[in-house]
C-alpha positions as CSV (number, residue, x, y, z in Angstrom):
1,X,37.0,53.5,44.1
2,X,33.3,52.7,44.4
3,X,32.2,49.3,45.7
4,X,30.0,47.1,43.5
5,X,26.4,47.6,44.2
6,X,23.8,45.0,44.9
7,X,22.5,45.5,41.4
8,X,25.9,44.7,39.9
9,X,26.2,41.5,41.8
10,X,22.6,40.6,40.9
11,X,23.5,41.0,37.2
12,X,26.6,38.9,37.6
13,X,24.7,36.2,39.5
14,X,22.0,36.2,36.8
15,X,24.6,35.9,34.0
16,X,26.3,33.0,35.8
17,X,23.0,31.2,36.2
18,X,22.2,31.7,32.5
19,X,25.6,30.4,31.5
20,X,25.3,27.5,33.9
21,X,21.8,26.7,32.5
22,X,23.1,26.9,28.9
23,X,26.1,24.6,29.8
24,X,23.8,22.1,31.5
25,X,21.5,22.1,28.4
26,X,24.5,21.7,26.1
27,X,26.1,18.9,28.2
28,X,22.8,17.0,28.5
29,X,22.1,17.2,24.7
30,X,25.7,16.4,23.8
31,X,25.9,13.5,26.2
32,X,22.6,12.1,25.1
33,X,23.5,12.4,21.4
34,X,26.8,10.7,22.0
35,X,25.2,7.8,23.9
36,X,22.5,7.5,21.2
37,X,25.2,7.1,18.5
38,X,26.9,4.4,20.6
39,X,23.7,2.5,21.2
40,X,23.5,3.2,24.9
41,X,19.7,3.8,24.7
42,X,18.8,3.9,28.4
43,X,21.6,6.3,29.3
44,X,20.8,8.4,26.2
45,X,17.1,8.6,27.2
46,X,18.1,9.7,30.7
47,X,20.3,12.5,29.5
48,X,17.8,13.7,26.9
49,X,15.0,13.7,29.4
50,X,17.0,16.2,31.5
51,X,17.8,18.2,28.3
52,X,14.1,18.3,27.4
53,X,13.2,19.6,30.9
54,X,15.9,22.2,30.7
55,X,14.9,23.2,27.1
56,X,11.2,22.6,26.9
57,X,10.8,24.4,23.6
58,X,13.5,22.5,21.7
59,X,11.8,20.2,19.2
60,X,15.1,18.7,18.1
61,X,15.9,17.6,21.7
62,X,12.4,16.0,22.0
63,X,12.8,14.2,18.7
64,X,16.1,12.8,19.8
65,X,14.5,11.7,23.1
66,X,11.7,9.9,21.2
67,X,14.3,8.1,19.0
68,X,16.2,6.9,22.1
69,X,12.9,5.7,23.7
70,X,12.0,3.7,20.5
71,X,15.4,2.2,20.4
72,X,15.2,1.3,24.0
73,X,11.8,-0.4,23.4
74,X,13.3,-2.3,20.5
75,X,16.1,-3.6,22.8
76,X,13.4,-4.9,25.1
77,X,11.8,-6.8,22.2
78,X,15.1,-8.4,21.0
79,X,16.4,-9.4,24.4
80,X,16.8,-13.2,24.8
81,X,14.9,-15.5,24.6
82,X,13.3,-13.4,21.8
83,X,10.2,-11.4,20.8
84,X,7.8,-14.3,21.0
85,X,8.9,-15.1,24.6
86,X,9.2,-11.6,26.0
87,X,8.6,-11.7,29.7
88,X,5.5,-9.9,31.0
89,X,7.8,-7.3,32.6
90,X,9.7,-6.7,29.3
91,X,6.4,-6.4,27.3
92,X,5.0,-3.9,29.9
93,X,8.2,-1.9,29.8
94,X,8.2,-1.8,26.0
95,X,4.6,-0.6,25.9
96,X,5.4,2.1,28.5
97,X,8.5,3.3,26.5
98,X,6.6,3.5,23.3
99,X,3.7,5.4,24.9
100,X,6.2,7.9,26.4
101,X,7.9,8.1,22.9
102,X,4.5,8.9,21.3
103,X,3.8,11.7,23.9
104,X,7.3,13.2,23.4
105,X,7.2,12.9,19.6
106,X,3.8,14.6,19.5
107,X,5.0,17.4,21.7
108,X,8.0,17.9,19.4
109,X,5.6,18.3,16.5
110,X,3.5,20.8,18.5
111,X,6.5,22.8,19.6
112,X,7.8,23.2,16.0
113,X,5.3,21.9,13.3
114,X,7.7,22.7,10.5
115,X,10.5,20.4,12.0
116,X,10.7,17.5,9.5
117,X,12.7,15.4,11.9
118,X,10.0,15.6,14.5
119,X,7.4,14.3,12.0
120,X,9.8,11.5,10.9
121,X,10.4,10.4,14.5
122,X,6.6,10.4,15.1
123,X,6.1,8.3,12.0
124,X,8.7,5.8,13.4
125,X,6.9,5.6,16.8
126,X,3.5,5.1,15.2
127,X,4.9,2.3,13.0
128,X,6.3,0.5,16.2
129,X,2.8,0.8,17.7
130,X,1.3,-0.8,14.6
131,X,-0.5,2.4,13.5
132,X,0.9,2.2,9.9
133,X,-1.6,4.4,8.1
134,X,-0.9,7.3,10.6
135,X,2.8,6.7,10.2
136,X,2.5,7.2,6.4
137,X,0.9,10.6,6.9
138,X,3.7,11.7,9.3
139,X,6.4,10.6,6.8
140,X,4.6,12.4,4.0
141,X,4.6,15.5,6.2
142,X,8.3,15.2,6.8
143,X,9.0,14.9,3.1
144,X,6.8,18.0,2.4
145,X,8.9,20.0,4.8
146,X,12.0,18.9,2.8
147,X,14.5,17.9,5.5
148,X,16.0,14.4,5.9
149,X,14.4,13.1,2.6
150,X,16.4,9.9,2.5
151,X,15.3,8.6,5.9
152,X,11.7,9.8,5.4
153,X,11.5,8.1,2.0
154,X,12.8,4.9,3.6
155,X,10.2,5.1,6.4
156,X,7.4,5.9,4.0
157,X,8.4,2.9,1.8
158,X,8.4,0.5,4.7
159,X,4.9,1.6,5.9
160,X,3.5,1.6,2.4
161,X,4.8,-2.0,1.8
162,X,3.1,-3.1,5.0
163,X,-0.1,-1.6,3.7
164,X,0.3,-3.6,0.5
165,X,0.8,-0.5,-1.6
166,X,3.8,-2.0,-3.5
167,X,4.0,0.5,-6.4
168,X,4.0,3.5,-4.0
169,X,6.5,1.8,-1.7
170,X,8.8,1.1,-4.7
171,X,8.7,4.7,-5.7
172,X,9.7,5.7,-2.1
173,X,12.6,3.3,-2.0
174,X,13.9,4.5,-5.4
175,X,13.7,8.1,-4.2
176,X,15.8,7.1,-1.1
177,X,18.4,5.5,-3.4
178,X,18.7,8.6,-5.6
179,X,20.9,10.3,-3.0
180,X,22.9,7.1,-2.3
181,X,22.5,4.1,-4.5
182,X,24.3,1.9,-1.9
183,X,21.7,2.7,0.9
184,X,21.4,-0.9,2.3
185,X,18.0,-0.5,4.0
186,X,16.4,1.0,0.8
187,X,18.0,-1.7,-1.4
188,X,16.7,-4.4,0.9
189,X,13.1,-3.0,0.9
190,X,13.2,-2.7,-2.9
191,X,14.4,-6.2,-3.3
192,X,11.6,-7.5,-1.1
193,X,9.0,-5.8,-3.3
194,X,10.6,-7.3,-6.4
195,X,10.4,-10.8,-4.8
196,X,6.8,-10.2,-3.7
197,X,5.8,-9.3,-7.3
198,X,7.8,-12.3,-8.8
199,X,10.2,-10.0,-10.7
200,X,12.9,-12.6,-10.0
201,X,15.5,-11.5,-12.7
202,X,15.4,-7.9,-11.3
203,X,15.7,-9.2,-7.7
204,X,18.8,-11.3,-8.7
205,X,20.4,-8.3,-10.5
206,X,19.8,-6.0,-7.6
207,X,21.1,-8.3,-4.9
208,X,24.1,-9.4,-6.9
209,X,25.0,-5.7,-7.4
210,X,24.6,-5.1,-3.7
211,X,27.0,-8.0,-3.0
212,X,29.6,-6.5,-5.3
213,X,29.5,-3.3,-3.2
214,X,29.4,-5.2,0.1
215,X,30.1,-9.0,0.1
216,X,29.1,-9.2,3.7
217,X,25.5,-7.8,3.2
218,X,23.4,-10.5,4.8
219,X,20.1,-9.2,3.4
220,X,21.5,-9.4,-0.1
221,X,22.7,-13.0,0.3
222,X,19.2,-13.9,1.7
223,X,17.3,-12.0,-1.1
224,X,19.5,-13.5,-3.8
225,X,18.9,-17.0,-2.3
226,X,15.2,-16.5,-2.3
227,X,15.2,-15.2,-5.9
228,X,17.2,-18.2,-7.1
229,X,14.8,-20.6,-5.3
230,X,11.9,-18.9,-7.0
231,X,13.7,-19.5,-10.3
232,X,14.0,-23.2,-9.5
233,X,17.8,-22.9,-8.8
234,X,17.7,-24.0,-5.2
235,X,21.1,-25.7,-5.4
236,X,22.7,-22.3,-6.3
237,X,20.7,-20.6,-3.6
238,X,21.9,-22.7,-0.7
239,X,25.5,-21.2,-0.4
240,X,24.0,-17.7,-0.3
241,X,21.4,-18.7,2.3
242,X,24.0,-20.4,4.4
243,X,26.0,-17.2,4.3
244,X,23.0,-15.1,5.3
245,X,22.5,-17.4,8.3
246,X,26.2,-17.0,9.3
247,X,25.8,-13.2,9.1
248,X,22.5,-13.2,11.0
249,X,22.5,-16.0,13.4
250,X,19.7,-14.5,15.5
251,X,17.4,-13.8,12.6
252,X,14.7,-16.6,12.5
253,X,13.7,-16.1,8.9
254,X,17.3,-16.5,7.7
255,X,17.1,-20.0,9.0
256,X,13.6,-20.4,7.6
257,X,14.7,-19.4,4.1
258,X,17.6,-21.8,4.1
259,X,15.2,-24.6,5.3
260,X,12.9,-23.8,2.4
261,X,15.6,-24.2,-0.2
262,X,16.8,-27.5,1.4
263,X,13.2,-28.7,1.4
264,X,12.9,-27.9,-2.3
265,X,16.0,-30.1,-2.9
266,X,14.5,-33.0,-0.9
267,X,17.0,-32.6,2.0
268,X,14.2,-32.5,4.6
269,X,16.3,-33.7,7.5
270,X,18.6,-30.7,7.1
271,X,15.6,-28.5,6.5
272,X,14.0,-29.7,9.7
273,X,17.2,-28.9,11.7
274,X,17.2,-25.3,10.3
275,X,13.5,-24.9,11.1
276,X,14.0,-26.1,14.7
277,X,16.7,-23.4,15.1
278,X,14.2,-20.8,13.6
279,X,11.5,-21.9,16.0
280,X,13.8,-21.5,19.0
281,X,14.3,-17.9,18.0
282,X,10.6,-17.3,17.3
283,X,8.5,-19.8,19.1
284,X,4.9,-20.2,18.1
285,X,5.4,-18.6,14.6
286,X,2.7,-20.3,12.4
287,X,4.8,-20.0,9.3
288,X,7.7,-21.9,10.8
289,X,5.4,-24.5,12.5
290,X,3.7,-25.1,9.1
291,X,7.1,-25.6,7.4
292,X,8.1,-28.1,10.1
293,X,4.8,-30.0,9.4
294,X,5.5,-30.0,5.7
295,X,9.0,-31.5,6.4
296,X,7.4,-34.3,8.5
297,X,5.0,-35.0,5.7
298,X,7.8,-35.2,3.1
299,X,9.8,-37.5,5.5
300,X,7.0,-40.0,5.6
301,X,5.3,-39.0,8.9
302,X,1.8,-37.8,7.7
303,X,0.1,-38.4,11.1
304,X,2.6,-36.2,12.9
305,X,2.3,-33.5,10.2
306,X,-1.5,-33.7,10.4
307,X,-1.6,-33.3,14.1
308,X,0.8,-30.3,14.0
309,X,-1.3,-28.7,11.3
310,X,-4.5,-29.2,13.4
311,X,-2.8,-27.3,16.2
312,X,-1.7,-24.5,13.9
313,X,-5.2,-24.2,12.4
314,X,-6.6,-23.7,15.9
315,X,-4.1,-21.1,16.8
316,X,-4.1,-19.2,13.4
317,X,-7.4,-19.8,11.7
318,X,-6.7,-16.9,9.3
319,X,-3.7,-18.7,7.8
320,X,-5.1,-20.1,4.5
321,X,-1.9,-22.0,3.7
322,X,-2.3,-24.0,6.9
323,X,-5.8,-25.1,5.9
324,X,-4.5,-26.1,2.4
325,X,-1.7,-28.2,3.9
326,X,-4.1,-29.7,6.4
327,X,-6.2,-31.1,3.6
328,X,-3.2,-32.4,1.8
329,X,-2.0,-34.2,4.9
330,X,-5.5,-35.6,5.6
331,X,-5.7,-36.9,2.1
332,X,-2.9,-39.4,2.8
333,X,-4.6,-40.5,6.0
334,X,-8.0,-41.3,4.7
335,X,-11.7,-40.3,5.3
336,X,-11.5,-39.9,9.1
337,X,-8.6,-37.4,8.8
338,X,-10.5,-35.5,6.1
339,X,-13.6,-35.3,8.4
340,X,-11.3,-33.9,11.1
341,X,-9.9,-31.4,8.6
342,X,-13.4,-30.3,7.7
343,X,-14.3,-29.7,11.3
344,X,-11.1,-27.6,11.8
345,X,-11.9,-25.6,8.7
346,X,-15.5,-25.0,9.8
347,X,-14.2,-23.8,13.2
348,X,-11.8,-21.4,11.4
349,X,-14.7,-20.1,9.3
350,X,-16.7,-19.4,12.4
351,X,-13.8,-17.3,13.8
352,X,-13.0,-15.7,10.4
353,X,-16.1,-15.5,8.3
354,X,-14.5,-12.8,6.2
355,X,-11.9,-15.2,4.9
356,X,-13.5,-16.4,1.6
357,X,-10.5,-18.7,0.8
358,X,-11.6,-20.9,3.7
359,X,-14.4,-22.0,1.4
360,X,-11.7,-23.1,-1.0
361,X,-10.0,-25.3,1.6
362,X,-13.4,-26.8,2.6
363,X,-14.2,-27.4,-1.1
364,X,-10.9,-29.3,-1.5
365,X,-11.7,-31.5,1.5
366,X,-15.2,-32.2,0.3
367,X,-13.9,-33.0,-3.1
368,X,-11.5,-35.6,-1.7
369,X,-14.4,-37.2,0.2
370,X,-16.3,-37.5,-3.1
371,X,-19.0,-34.9,-2.2
372,X,-18.6,-33.1,-5.6
373,X,-21.7,-30.9,-5.6
374,X,-21.0,-29.5,-2.1
375,X,-17.3,-29.1,-3.1
376,X,-18.1,-27.1,-6.2
377,X,-20.5,-24.8,-4.2
378,X,-17.7,-24.0,-1.7
379,X,-15.0,-23.7,-4.3
380,X,-17.2,-21.3,-6.3
381,X,-17.8,-19.2,-3.1
382,X,-14.0,-19.1,-2.5
383,X,-13.2,-18.0,-6.1
384,X,-15.9,-15.3,-6.1
385,X,-15.2,-14.0,-2.6
386,X,-11.4,-14.0,-3.0
387,X,-11.3,-12.7,-6.5
388,X,-7.6,-11.9,-6.4
389,X,-6.5,-15.2,-4.9
390,X,-4.7,-17.3,-7.5
391,X,-5.0,-20.3,-5.2
392,X,-8.9,-20.0,-5.0
393,X,-9.2,-19.6,-8.8
394,X,-7.0,-22.6,-9.6
395,X,-8.7,-24.9,-7.2
396,X,-12.1,-24.0,-8.6
397,X,-11.0,-24.4,-12.2
398,X,-9.5,-27.8,-11.6
399,X,-12.7,-29.0,-9.9
400,X,-14.7,-27.8,-12.8
401,X,-12.5,-29.7,-15.2
402,X,-12.9,-32.9,-13.1
403,X,-16.7,-32.4,-13.4
404,X,-16.4,-32.1,-17.2
405,X,-17.0,-28.4,-17.4
406,X,-13.9,-27.7,-19.5
407,X,-15.0,-24.4,-21.0
408,X,-15.9,-22.9,-17.7
409,X,-12.7,-24.2,-16.2
410,X,-10.8,-22.5,-19.0
411,X,-12.5,-19.2,-18.2
412,X,-11.6,-19.4,-14.5
413,X,-8.0,-20.3,-15.4
414,X,-7.8,-17.3,-17.6
415,X,-8.5,-15.1,-14.6
416,X,-5.9,-16.9,-12.6
417,X,-3.4,-16.5,-15.4
418,X,-4.1,-12.7,-15.6
419,X,-3.3,-12.4,-11.9
420,X,-0.2,-14.5,-12.3
421,X,1.1,-12.3,-15.2
422,X,0.6,-9.3,-12.9
423,X,2.5,-10.8,-10.0
424,X,4.8,-13.1,-12.1
425,X,4.1,-16.0,-9.7
426,X,2.5,-19.4,-10.3
427,X,3.3,-19.2,-14.0
428,X,4.5,-22.8,-14.4
429,X,1.8,-24.1,-12.1
430,X,-1.0,-22.5,-14.1
431,X,0.6,-23.7,-17.3
432,X,0.3,-27.2,-16.0
433,X,-3.4,-26.5,-15.1
434,X,-4.0,-25.4,-18.7
435,X,-2.6,-28.7,-19.9
436,X,-5.0,-30.4,-17.5
437,X,-8.0,-28.8,-19.2
438,X,-6.6,-29.3,-22.7
439,X,-5.4,-25.8,-23.5
440,X,-1.8,-26.0,-24.7
441,X,-1.6,-22.6,-26.3
442,X,-2.0,-20.5,-23.1
443,X,0.2,-23.0,-21.3
444,X,3.0,-22.3,-23.9
445,X,2.6,-18.5,-23.5
446,X,2.9,-18.8,-19.7
447,X,6.0,-20.9,-19.9
448,X,7.6,-18.4,-22.3
449,X,6.8,-15.7,-19.7
450,X,8.3,-17.8,-17.0
451,X,11.5,-18.3,-19.0
452,X,11.8,-14.5,-19.4
453,X,11.9,-14.3,-15.6
454,X,14.7,-16.8,-15.5
455,X,12.5,-19.6,-14.0
456,X,13.7,-23.1,-14.8
457,X,11.0,-25.2,-16.5
458,X,10.6,-28.8,-15.4
459,X,11.4,-31.3,-18.1
460,X,8.2,-33.3,-17.5
461,X,6.2,-30.1,-18.0
462,X,8.0,-29.4,-21.3
463,X,7.3,-33.0,-22.4
464,X,3.6,-32.7,-21.6
465,X,3.4,-29.4,-23.5
466,X,5.1,-30.9,-26.5
467,X,2.8,-33.9,-26.5
468,X,-0.4,-31.8,-26.1
469,X,0.8,-29.4,-28.9
470,X,1.3,-32.3,-31.3
471,X,-2.0,-33.9,-30.4
């Protein structure tokens, strides 16, 4: 019997090496995928890094690695004490992880340009980096390639919503729901769009339907509560918002939404307690700080509210609502406070000259000081520069009415009403404005539209409308 030759043993060794290599690849990919599914992001990234080195031409492995890195970066952001108080080390780690994820995801697309999952993961990474428009293009590429359409439609919808393209975002969410009409993330996104557009009846129906399918869906309790508050049904909203808080204790805006409903009911002490919990979870958030100031104002502490709003104005000059509330708080404190508010608004205008609505806030302050001609000039600039701002149009119209220019005030209110009909918001407020300028017919039409949206009409407003109509 002939002895095996060196060539034979060479072939056997080579086969063993190939089998070992393949087993190592399989083990790394399998272990990484298992850990990814269990939420063990750091360990998953470790295994998938090894798999990517062993199989450099596998786009799927690289896409999985990018997903693990993004999830690991997200874990850095959500670690106590919260995103607004991330340590410098955590913030640095998160940035490094996202940059690595971007490099890996781009390489996955280069390795296999027709891999839809690689484009979808790249879109997710870009969104985390705040590059929303680029993320949209990657999700569109993923959809054009036809794989994983549900996830890609969801990602596309989220990014389009952030860009303010609500109609396109709605279409994407609805496409994601065609395959599974219980897809919670898509239902939540769609509900947010309905709320943003003021389509309150549809938002109520959608969230109620989601709660029938899953009574423990925190997002649905929160969305239903917000829709009910928008309809003037804050008392009915509170139980749903409390349930949303119990299901999402670490979500600051669940506490915020509950606080807003309580504030609408005049329970400002309870609202303040909820807002303080929200601020602990998200310190420095201007929206939460502004709501705290509003509660202090409602509780009879205008000086405290004013000082808080001055601080927020300095930190967030682009927040138009803060400047508006600042003027309201200053009005209760007298001319000196109004002059302080004017100085704060001028400073904000210096930092954000592109924000035309700051002219509106300045005009309101000047109007309260009796400087009517200056006020009208700024209010006109605000209305013209922020043509789609209902707030700017309303304030300008009411100032015109106070100056006796009723016909011009009516024209400006007509523009505000057109915007309100499109967004289905401010309907009752603008109806009240029409009554201020002696125009009951359009007021009645807006109130009818509000009723169609399920919005409860204040009895005093109905009484005013009836009186003006008779007169």
